[in-house]
Residue, then its C-alpha position, 0 to 999 in steps of 0.5 A: m867200648n868198640n873194637e878200636t879200645t887198646f889195652g894196658t899192662g895187667k888183666l882185661p877190664p873185668d866188664f871188658l872179660a864177663r861180655l867175652l866169657a858169655r859171649y864165647g864159654s862153653t856149653d858142656p854139661r861136664l863143666v861144673v865150674r865154668p870160667g868167670l870173674g873171681l873164680d880161680a879154676a876149671v871144674l869137670d865132672l868126670g864121674d865118680q870124682y872132680l877134675v881141676a884145672k888151671s892155667d896161669p903165667i908169670t910175667f911180672a918176676t924175672s927171678e925164680i920164675g919156675w917156683y912161681a908158675v908150678h906155685v901160683n897155679a897149684n894155688d887156684v886149684a886148692c882154692m876151688g878144694g881141689t889137690p894139684h897134680w900133674f902140672l904142664a909148662t910152657l916156657l917162652l926164651p928170647p934168643g940167646s937163652s943160655a943153658t944154664l938159664i934153660a937148665s936153671l928154670f927146668a930145676q925149679i919147676h921140678e923143685a916146686c913140684a917137688s914141694l908140693s908131690v905134684t908130677l911133671v908132666g908134659g909141656h913146650t920148650e923155645i926160643s920164640h922170636g921178640l921176647e926180652r926175657p923168660l917167660v913161662a906158662g903153666t897148667m895145674l890138674g888138680t882132683m877132688p871128691k866132688a863134697a870137697l868143691v868150695t865154690p861162691a855158689d853158697a856165700r850169703p850177706g853178712d859171710h866173713l870175709v877171712v885174710a890169710k897169711g898177710f898181704p902183699i907177699e908176692g909183691t914184696a920178693i918181685i920189689a925186692h930183687e928187680r929193685a937191690e940196687e937201688l934200695r941198696a944206694r937208699g941205704w937198705s941194708e942186706a939183711e932187710i933186702a935178703e929178707a924181702q927177697c926171700f918172702l918166695h919162700e917165708p912166708g911164700i906165696s904157697v897157699v896149698r896149705a892154708a887151703r886144704i887147712a882151712a877147708g877141712a876147718v868148716p864148710l866154706h863159702g869160697m876162696h881164693d888166691p888174689t894176684e894182678g890187681g893186690l888184694a883188693t882186686g882179689l877181695r872185690e872177685m870175690a864178692q862179685a863171683a857171689g854176685l854180693g856187695l862187701r865193706v872191707h876195715s882197713a884196720s884188720l888188713p894183715l899188712l906185713p911191715l916189711a911189705a909197707r915199708l917197700c911200698a911206700a920206698f917206691d910210692l905204691d898202695p899194697l892193695g893194689t900190689i901183686a899179692s899172692g901168698a895170701l889167701c881170701i876165704v869167705v865163712a859163714p860168721q858162726h864158723s869164722p871162730a872154728l876157722l882162724a883157730a884151725l889155722s893158729a893152730e897151724n902157725i897161720p896168721a889170719v884174720v877178720v877184715g869185713k864182710l859180704l854185703a846185698a846184691g847192690s850194696g856197694e863196694w866199701l872200705v872203712t878208714g876210722e871213721e870214713q867209709v869210701p869205695l873200695p880202691t880200683f887198680t886197673v892196673d896192678e902197682i907194681t908195673r910200675l917198676f918196669 
């Protein structure tokens, strides 16, 4: 890779991003969790407690983007063991945006904040040249007791990989919103389309409640909210953050039936389709039964999908009797709809 290299839509290549973070990362001693692959948020030492800070934009969805922005940022705070408290939103709007549109975005943000007992404390709104659709970038701040911090630093080979809630929840909602007319033309019923669109709310893209229950049940060795690049990328990022390999069993992956049908309709691989709403958890094998029981008691489905391997062992997907490299998605599958 040289200075003339260009990139397509989606996340930066992991090796390039890692080099940038190594070169330009902070040396502030109060920074407890520094920027890194598979690390959902920064954590700063405030003396008596930790501050958790996260920023994330909404770039794929066009419907209810205010709701998305609050929840995806809150998810990452929760995955570190924190409680989200304060939200800032930057709204960039194309010329010609109506007062009705802008008011609806504010209402979505307000509603999403209220659902999490989060306070909207600031941000920025402007009409920007060169945009074709609204963009929202959010920053969520939260706090936690120091003992509550969850990071992959304690992960060990043999730890179980657990996925809660199923996948790809966010991708299903996006497909159903962005391709509703095409689905109707293909014979999908209004009830099916509406159900898929409602995945944004049920099962929902928030993992804050699931993360809180998991963290309160047993000691955890990591949590992660898979987003761009889908569940495969999220699982890989967890292993990379721990410096370990992984093996995942295809038959155990909780692919939601309606999501599978929608992805098949547009020839998208569900493993690489944006997956906010799932929660990936690393836990010692002796604690996984108690973790699954705690989640099940709160009507949150969860399943062990694989385990971490020793460093240098590779990243594998087991399908039947065959073991193949875990698929890599340099660009999220959902981008093929745009």
